[in-house]
FIVEXTI-277400 format. One record per atom (N, C-alpha, C, O): residue number from 1; residue in one letter; x, y, z. Coordinates in nm, 3 decimals, padded with zeros to 5 digits. Each point is the difference from the previous one (the first is absolute). Layout:
N
R pos code       u       v       w
R NUM    A       X       Y       Z
...
REM end
This chain:
114
R pos code       u       v       w
R   1    M -03.330  04.141 -03.630
R   1    M -00.003 -00.068  00.129
R   1    M -00.045 -00.154 -00.009
R   1    M -00.087 -00.040 -00.077
R   2    S  00.155 -00.035  00.159
R   2    S -00.034 -00.142 -00.010
R   2    S -00.124 -00.021  00.079
R   2    S -00.036  00.071  00.094
R   3    A -00.029 -00.182 -00.143
R   3    A -00.131 -00.041  00.069
R   3    A  00.025 -00.032  00.148
R   3    A -00.085  00.030  00.083
R   4    R  00.197 -00.088 -00.050
R   4    R  00.027 -00.023  00.144
R   4    R  00.011  00.123  00.077
R   4    R -00.055  00.009  00.109
R   5    R  00.125  00.087 -00.161
R   5    R  00.020  00.129  00.067
R   5    R -00.137  00.071  00.011
R   5    R -00.032  00.057  00.104
R   6    L -00.043 -00.060 -00.206
R   6    L -00.130  00.069  00.006
R   6    L -00.079 -00.063  00.112
R   6    L -00.050  00.070  00.088
R   7    S  00.036 -00.212 -00.091
R   7    S -00.064 -00.066  00.102
R   7    S  00.031  00.036  00.138
R   7    S -00.087  00.017  00.086
R   8    S  00.225 -00.004 -00.063
R   8    S  00.043  00.037  00.133
R   8    S -00.043  00.139  00.031
R   8    S -00.044  00.024  00.112
R   9    E  00.052  00.072 -00.203
R   9    E -00.039  00.138  00.015
R   9    E -00.155  00.026  00.044
R   9    E -00.039  00.081  00.084
R  10    L -00.049 -00.184 -00.174
R  10    L -00.133  00.006  00.032
R  10    L -00.034 -00.058  00.131
R  10    L -00.097  00.041  00.065
R  11    R  00.174 -00.138 -00.024
R  11    R -00.026 -00.072  00.142
R  11    R  00.038  00.115  00.100
R  11    R -00.076  00.022  00.095
R  12    D  00.176  00.043 -00.112
R  12    D  00.041  00.103  00.104
R  12    D -00.111  00.119 -00.010
R  12    D -00.028  00.062  00.103
R  13    S -00.025 -00.036 -00.204
R  13    S -00.094  00.107 -00.015
R  13    S -00.151 -00.036  00.039
R  13    S -00.082  00.092  00.012
R  14    A  00.047 -00.220  00.006
R  14    A -00.118 -00.043  00.025
R  14    A -00.074  00.062  00.119
R  14    A -00.121  00.017 -00.009
R  15    P  00.193  00.020  00.127
R  15    P -00.067  00.067  00.099
R  15    P -00.043  00.147 -00.034
R  15    P -00.091  00.051  00.065
R  16    V  00.152  00.015 -00.161
R  16    V -00.039  00.117 -00.050
R  16    V -00.130 -00.002 -00.082
R  16    V -00.087  00.086  00.013
R  17    F  00.078 -00.190 -00.099
R  17    F -00.114 -00.010 -00.086
R  17    F -00.116 -00.044  00.088
R  17    F -00.114  00.042 -00.024
R  18    A  00.140 -00.131  00.131
R  18    A -00.104 -00.047  00.090
R  18    A -00.061  00.117  00.075
R  18    A -00.123  00.013  00.005
R  19    A  00.211  00.078  00.057
R  19    A -00.039  00.108  00.064
R  19    A -00.085  00.105 -00.076
R  19    A -00.090  00.065  00.054
R  20    L  00.125 -00.057 -00.175
R  20    L -00.075  00.096 -00.095
R  20    L -00.128 -00.061 -00.056
R  20    L -00.080  00.066 -00.066
R  21    G  00.064 -00.201  00.095
R  21    G -00.116 -00.068 -00.045
R  21    G -00.136  00.026  00.088
R  21    G -00.107 -00.054 -00.027
R  22    D  00.122  00.127  00.115
R  22    D -00.112  00.032  00.091
R  22    D -00.037  00.147 -00.019
R  22    D  00.085  00.089  00.004
R  23    K -00.223 -00.064 -00.028
R  23    K -00.047  00.137 -00.027
R  23    K  00.031  00.098  00.101
R  23    K  00.039  00.113 -00.030
R  24    T -00.054 -00.152  00.151
R  24    T  00.032  00.092  00.108
R  24    T  00.139  00.042  00.002
R  24    T  00.028  00.120  00.007
R  25    R  00.071 -00.224 -00.014
R  25    R  00.137  00.042 -00.009
R  25    R  00.037  00.075 -00.130
R  25    R  00.083  00.091  00.003
R  26    L -00.143 -00.127 -00.113
R  26    L  00.018  00.081 -00.125
R  26    L -00.042  00.153  00.018
R  26    L  00.063  00.095 -00.047
R  27    R -00.181 -00.087  00.122
R  27    R -00.033  00.148  00.029
R  27    R  00.098  00.069  00.096
R  27    R  00.029  00.118 -00.018
R  28    L  00.019 -00.184  00.111
R  28    L  00.090  00.065  00.090
R  28    L  00.131  00.035 -00.071
R  28    L  00.055  00.107  00.027
R  29    V -00.002 -00.192 -00.119
R  29    V  00.105  00.039 -00.094
R  29    V -00.029  00.119 -00.069
R  29    V  00.078  00.095  00.001
R  30    A -00.202 -00.094 -00.071
R  30    A -00.034  00.125 -00.075
R  30    A  00.001  00.116  00.075
R  30    A  00.047  00.103 -00.048
R  31    R -00.099 -00.106  00.178
R  31    R -00.004  00.112  00.079
R  31    R  00.138  00.045  00.039
R  31    R  00.024  00.121  00.004
R  32    L  00.067 -00.207  00.024
R  32    L  00.126  00.035  00.046
R  32    L  00.098  00.030 -00.120
R  32    L  00.111  00.048  00.027
R  33    S -00.144 -00.072 -00.152
R  33    S  00.077  00.027 -00.112
R  33    S  00.023  00.143 -00.029
R  33    S  00.089  00.033 -00.079
R  34    G -00.167  00.059  00.140
R  34    G  00.026  00.144 -00.025
R  34    G  00.137  00.053  00.062
R  34    G  00.040  00.113 -00.030
R  35    G  00.029 -00.193  00.113
R  35    G  00.125  00.034  00.047
R  35    G  00.003  00.047  00.133
R  35    G  00.108  00.009  00.059
R  36    K -00.219  00.025 -00.002
R  36    K  00.003  00.050  00.133
R  36    K -00.042 -00.113  00.102
R  36    K -00.091 -00.080 -00.025
R  37    P  00.162  00.079  00.137
R  37    P -00.033 -00.096  00.105
R  37    P -00.141  00.032  00.057
R  37    P -00.045  00.114  00.007
R  38    A -00.021 -00.226  00.033
R  38    A -00.140  00.028  00.053
R  38    A -00.006 -00.086  00.134
R  38    A  00.072 -00.096  00.029
R  39    S -00.172  00.150  00.044
R  39    S -00.021 -00.073  00.126
R  39    S -00.117 -00.109 -00.019
R  39    S -00.070 -00.002 -00.100
R  40    I  00.059 -00.072  00.187
R  40    I -00.104 -00.114  00.003
R  40    I -00.136  00.065 -00.005
R  40    I -00.089 -00.043 -00.073
R  41    T  00.076  00.148  00.154
R  41    T -00.124  00.065 -00.003
R  41    T -00.045  00.064 -00.124
R  41    T -00.117 -00.004 -00.038
R  42    T  00.225  00.072 -00.036
R  42    T -00.024  00.046 -00.131
R  42    T -00.032 -00.107 -00.099
R  42    T -00.092  00.015 -00.080
R  43    L  00.166 -00.122  00.083
R  43    L -00.019 -00.101 -00.091
R  43    L -00.144 -00.072  00.021
R  43    L -00.053 -00.054 -00.097
R  44    A -00.004  00.053  00.213
R  44    A -00.110 -00.066  00.036
R  44    A -00.125  00.087 -00.025
R  44    A -00.112 -00.049 -00.004
R  45    S  00.136  00.174 -00.012
R  45    S -00.117  00.098 -00.028
R  45    S -00.052 -00.028 -00.128
R  45    S  00.076 -00.012 -00.096
R  46    G -00.223 -00.002  00.082
R  46    G -00.067 -00.027 -00.121
R  46    G -00.008 -00.156 -00.017
R  46    G -00.072 -00.048 -00.088
R  47    A  00.140 -00.026  00.167
R  47    A  00.010 -00.145 -00.030
R  47    A -00.115 -00.069  00.100
R  47    A -00.036  00.055  00.104
R  48    R -00.009 -00.168 -00.144
R  48    R -00.100 -00.059  00.087
R  48    R  00.069 -00.105  00.090
R  48    R -00.067 -00.088  00.055
R  49    L  00.201  00.097 -00.039
R  49    L  00.078 -00.090  00.087
R  49    L  00.054  00.077  00.115
R  49    L  00.030  00.119 -00.008
R  50    T -00.018 -00.196  00.120
R  50    T  00.050  00.068  00.128
R  50    T  00.155  00.035 -00.019
R  50    T  00.062 -00.054 -00.092
R  51    R -00.007  00.131  00.167
R  51    R  00.140  00.037  00.005
R  51    R  00.081 -00.127  00.027
R  51    R  00.110 -00.012 -00.055
R  52    Q -00.158 -00.082  00.137
R  52    Q  00.066 -00.119  00.034
R  52    Q  00.015 -00.086 -00.137
R  52    Q  00.105 -00.059 -00.027
R  53    A -00.211  00.058 -00.050
R  53    A -00.007 -00.085 -00.131
R  53    A  00.094  00.069 -00.093
R  53    A  00.073 -00.072 -00.069
R  54    I -00.064  00.208  00.058
R  54    I  00.091  00.060 -00.085
R  54    I  00.141 -00.035  00.041
R  54    I  00.084 -00.032 -00.085
R  55    T -00.057  00.039  00.216
R  55    T  00.142 -00.031  00.054
R  55    T  00.030 -00.144 -00.048
R  55    T  00.110 -00.024 -00.051
R  56    K -00.204 -00.071  00.067
R  56    K  00.049 -00.128 -00.055
R  56    K  00.027 -00.016 -00.148
R  56    K  00.082 -00.082 -00.042
R  57    H -00.154  00.163 -00.040
R  57    H  00.034  00.002 -00.136
R  57    H  00.141  00.072 -00.022
R  57    H  00.083 -00.044 -00.079
R  58    L -00.065  00.150  00.150
R  58    L  00.125  00.068 -00.006
R  58    L  00.121 -00.084  00.032
R  58    L  00.108  00.012 -00.057
R  59    H -00.135 -00.105  00.161
R  59    H  00.113 -00.088  00.029
R  59    H  00.026 -00.095 -00.102
R  59    H  00.118 -00.029 -00.023
R  60    V -00.222 -00.031 -00.050
R  60    V  00.020 -00.075 -00.111
R  60    V  00.081  00.056 -00.107
R  60    V  00.092 -00.063 -00.053
R  61    L -00.131  00.197  00.016
R  61    L  00.082  00.075 -00.093
R  61    L  00.133  00.025  00.048
R  61    L  00.091  00.004 -00.083
R  62    A -00.067  00.012  00.208
R  62    A  00.140  00.017  00.053
R  62    A  00.076 -00.120 -00.012
R  62    A  00.118  00.002 -00.036
R  63    G -00.184 -00.115  00.065
R  63    G  00.073 -00.125 -00.014
R  63    G  00.035 -00.027 -00.142
R  63    G  00.096 -00.076 -00.018
R  64    A -00.157  00.124 -00.088
R  64    A  00.040 -00.014 -00.137
R  64    A  00.090  00.113 -00.044
R  64    A  00.033  00.008 -00.118
R  65    G  00.005  00.076  00.204
R  65    G  00.089  00.110 -00.034
R  65    G -00.056  00.121 -00.073
R  65    G  00.070  00.083 -00.058
R  66    L -00.206 -00.080  00.067
R  66    L -00.065  00.111 -00.082
R  66    L -00.008  00.121  00.076
R  66    L  00.007  00.111 -00.053
R  67    V -00.023 -00.130  00.175
R  67    V -00.018  00.132  00.090
R  67    V  00.086 -00.015  00.124
R  67    V  00.050 -00.107  00.034
R  68    H -00.035  00.223  00.032
R  68    H  00.096  00.002  00.111
R  68    H -00.076  00.082  00.109
R  68    H -00.054  00.105 -00.035
R  69    G  00.045 -00.143  00.153
R  69    G -00.061  00.080  00.109
R  69    G  00.106  00.045  00.091
R  69    G  00.101 -00.068  00.023
R  70    F -00.126  00.191  00.032
R  70    F  00.099  00.062  00.094
R  70    F -00.080  00.101  00.090
R  70    F -00.100  00.060 -00.036
R  71    R  00.156 -00.051  00.155
R  71    R -00.055  00.087  00.096
R  71    R  00.040  00.144 -00.015
R  71    R  00.116  00.037 -00.017
R  72    H -00.227  00.045  00.024
R  72    H  00.020  00.144 -00.005
R  72    H -00.075  00.056  00.135
R  72    H -00.122  00.016  00.000
R  73    G  00.188  00.008  00.097
R  73    G -00.057  00.041  00.125
R  73    G -00.082 -00.122  00.048
R  73    G  00.049 -00.114 -00.002
R  74    R -00.182  00.142  00.047
R  74    R -00.086 -00.116  00.044
R  74    R -00.062 -00.071 -00.127
R  74    R -00.065 -00.104  00.014
R  75    E  00.084  00.157 -00.129
R  75    E -00.081 -00.061 -00.112
R  75    E  00.098 -00.096 -00.082
R  75    E  00.121  00.023  00.000
R  76    M -00.172 -00.123 -00.065
R  76    M  00.060 -00.087 -00.082
R  76    M -00.046  00.049 -00.141
R  76    M -00.117  00.010 -00.036
R  77    L  00.230  00.020 -00.040
R  77    L -00.028  00.034 -00.148
R  77    L  00.050 -00.107 -00.094
R  77    L  00.095 -00.069  00.036
R  78    W -00.147  00.051 -00.146
R  78    W  00.021 -00.090 -00.107
R  78    W  00.038  00.064 -00.118
R  78    W -00.064  00.098 -00.036
R  79    E  00.173 -00.146 -00.041
R  79    E  00.027  00.063 -00.132
R  79    E  00.030 -00.116 -00.099
R  79    E  00.030 -00.112  00.041
R  80    M -00.039  00.143 -00.168
R  80    M  00.038 -00.094 -00.099
R  80    M  00.146 -00.026 -00.009
R  80    M  00.080  00.087  00.034
R  81    R -00.037 -00.215 -00.082
R  81    R  00.120 -00.036 -00.035
R  81    R  00.002 -00.045 -00.141
R  81    R -00.015 -00.119 -00.025
R  82    P  00.033  00.213 -00.076
R  82    P -00.037 -00.025 -00.139
R  82    P  00.107 -00.106 -00.067
R  82    P -00.020 -00.048 -00.112
R  83    E  00.120  00.021  00.181
R  83    E  00.100 -00.089 -00.069
R  83    E -00.068 -00.143 -00.035
R  83    E  00.028 -00.057 -00.106
R  84    Q -00.115  00.003  00.194
R  84    Q -00.056 -00.127 -00.021
R  84    Q -00.107  00.006 -00.118
R  84    Q -00.024 -00.097 -00.072
R  85    L -00.037  00.221  00.059
R  85    L -00.096  00.024 -00.109
R  85    L  00.076  00.003 -00.130
R  85    L -00.049 -00.046 -00.103
R  86    R  00.171  00.101  00.109
R  86    R  00.079  00.012 -00.130
R  86    R  00.035 -00.132 -00.031
R  86    R -00.022 -00.038 -00.115
R  87    E  00.076 -00.047  00.204
R  87    E  00.037 -00.133 -00.029
R  87    E -00.119 -00.085 -00.059
R  87    E  00.012 -00.068 -00.102
R  88    A -00.122  00.077  00.171
R  88    A -00.133 -00.080 -00.058
R  88    A -00.024  00.049 -00.135
R  88    A -00.029 -00.083 -00.086
R  89    R  00.039  00.211  00.052
R  89    R -00.025  00.046 -00.136
R  89    R  00.112 -00.047 -00.097
R  89    R -00.034 -00.026 -00.116
R  90    R  00.160  00.013  00.151
R  90    R  00.104 -00.049 -00.075
R  90    R -00.037 -00.147 -00.042
R  90    R -00.001 -00.034 -00.118
R  91    L -00.028 -00.046  00.215
R  91    L -00.036 -00.140 -00.030
R  91    L -00.131 -00.013 -00.086
R  91    L -00.010 -00.093 -00.079
R  92    L -00.079  00.174  00.092
R  92    L -00.121 -00.020 -00.087
R  92    L  00.028  00.056 -00.132
R  92    L -00.054 -00.047 -00.100
R  93    D  00.140  00.149  00.096
R  93    D  00.043  00.035 -00.146
R  93    D  00.088 -00.119 -00.059
R  93    D -00.014 -00.028 -00.119
R  94    L  00.093 -00.034  00.189
R  94    L  00.071 -00.110 -00.052
R  94    L -00.087 -00.113 -00.053
R  94    L  00.021 -00.057 -00.107
R  95    I -00.129  00.027  00.201
R  95    I -00.092 -00.109 -00.043
R  95    I -00.078  00.038 -00.118
R  95    I -00.032 -00.086 -00.081
R  96    S -00.003  00.220  00.063
R  96    S -00.075  00.055 -00.105
R  96    S  00.085 -00.029 -00.135
R  96    S -00.045 -00.057 -00.100
R  97    R  00.167  00.103  00.114
R  97    R  00.096 -00.020 -00.121
R  97    R  00.010 -00.143 -00.043
R  97    R  00.012 -00.032 -00.119
R  98    Q -00.016 -00.051  00.214
R  98    Q  00.007 -00.153 -00.026
R  98    Q -00.133 -00.042 -00.065
R  98    Q  00.000 -00.080 -00.094
R  99    W -00.095  00.124  00.136
R  99    W -00.128 -00.034 -00.073
R  99    W -00.020  00.056 -00.137
R  99    W -00.055 -00.065 -00.089
R 100    D  00.102  00.190  00.073
R 100    D  00.005  00.066 -00.129
R 100    D  00.077 -00.091 -00.090
R 100    D -00.046 -00.026 -00.111
R 101    G  00.166 -00.026  00.154
R 101    G  00.097 -00.081 -00.097
R 101    G -00.075 -00.134 -00.020
R 101    G  00.001 -00.050 -00.112
R 102    A -00.060 -00.004  00.203
R 102    A -00.072 -00.121 -00.019
R 102    A -00.109  00.008 -00.101
R 102    A -00.018 -00.089 -00.083
R 103    L -00.056  00.199  00.091
R 103    L -00.122  00.020 -00.091
R 103    L  00.051  00.023 -00.144
R 103    L -00.054 -00.050 -00.098
R 104    A  00.166  00.131  00.094
R 104    A  00.058  00.032 -00.132
R 104    A  00.049 -00.136 -00.074
R 104    A -00.015 -00.016 -00.121
R 105    R  00.074 -00.076  00.204
R 105    R  00.049 -00.128 -00.054
R 105    R -00.115 -00.090 -00.048
R 105    R  00.006 -00.070 -00.102
R 106    L -00.109  00.078  00.183
R 106    L -00.129 -00.076 -00.026
R 106    L -00.049  00.055 -00.132
R 106    L -00.011 -00.075 -00.096
R 107    K -00.020  00.213  00.086
R 107    K -00.045  00.057 -00.122
R 107    K  00.077 -00.043 -00.122
R 107    K -00.058 -00.040 -00.100
R 108    A  00.205  00.050  00.111
R 108    A  00.078 -00.038 -00.108
R 108    A -00.018 -00.131 -00.049
R 108    A  00.001 -00.031 -00.120
R 109    S -00.019 -00.062  00.233
R 109    S -00.016 -00.138 -00.027
R 109    S -00.134 -00.031 -00.083
R 109    S  00.000 -00.065 -00.105
R 110    V -00.101  00.113  00.159
R 110    V -00.139 -00.005 -00.074
R 110    V  00.011  00.050 -00.139
R 110    V -00.031 -00.074 -00.094
R 111    E  00.071  00.193  00.073
R 111    E  00.027  00.056 -00.123
R 111    E  00.084 -00.077 -00.099
R 111    E -00.028 -00.002 -00.119
R 112    N  00.137 -00.064  00.174
R 112    N  00.083 -00.084 -00.090
R 112    N -00.075 -00.122 -00.044
R 112    N  00.027 -00.051 -00.108
R 113    E -00.119  00.002  00.185
R 113    E -00.078 -00.118 -00.019
R 113    E -00.094  00.022 -00.114
R 113    E -00.029 -00.090 -00.079
R 114    L -00.023  00.223  00.070
R 114    L -00.095  00.022 -00.093
R 114    L  00.065  00.026 -00.129
R 114    L -00.068  00.023 -00.100
REM end
């Protein structure tokens, strides 16, 4: 992958990484990763935040494409959208491979000088 394309993909994925950079949102993603939709009441249980604060965090996650909210009767339920997490992982794996290559080249260069 070209550096230009990688840069473009990273720029497009920045909202995902920014959303996951908050510990409360990361906890919400972890709670929703079980695959079952959950209500705000359920997600707020055990948390030291209000339901309104949880809702704001869920909206940030939704804006990044990580979760989706939908009405079920009178209740709002939230569920994971794992596609964005898969894409973020793919990008991190790509960056990791690039670093592995760069470190291998550095090692070879240092060893050749010795």
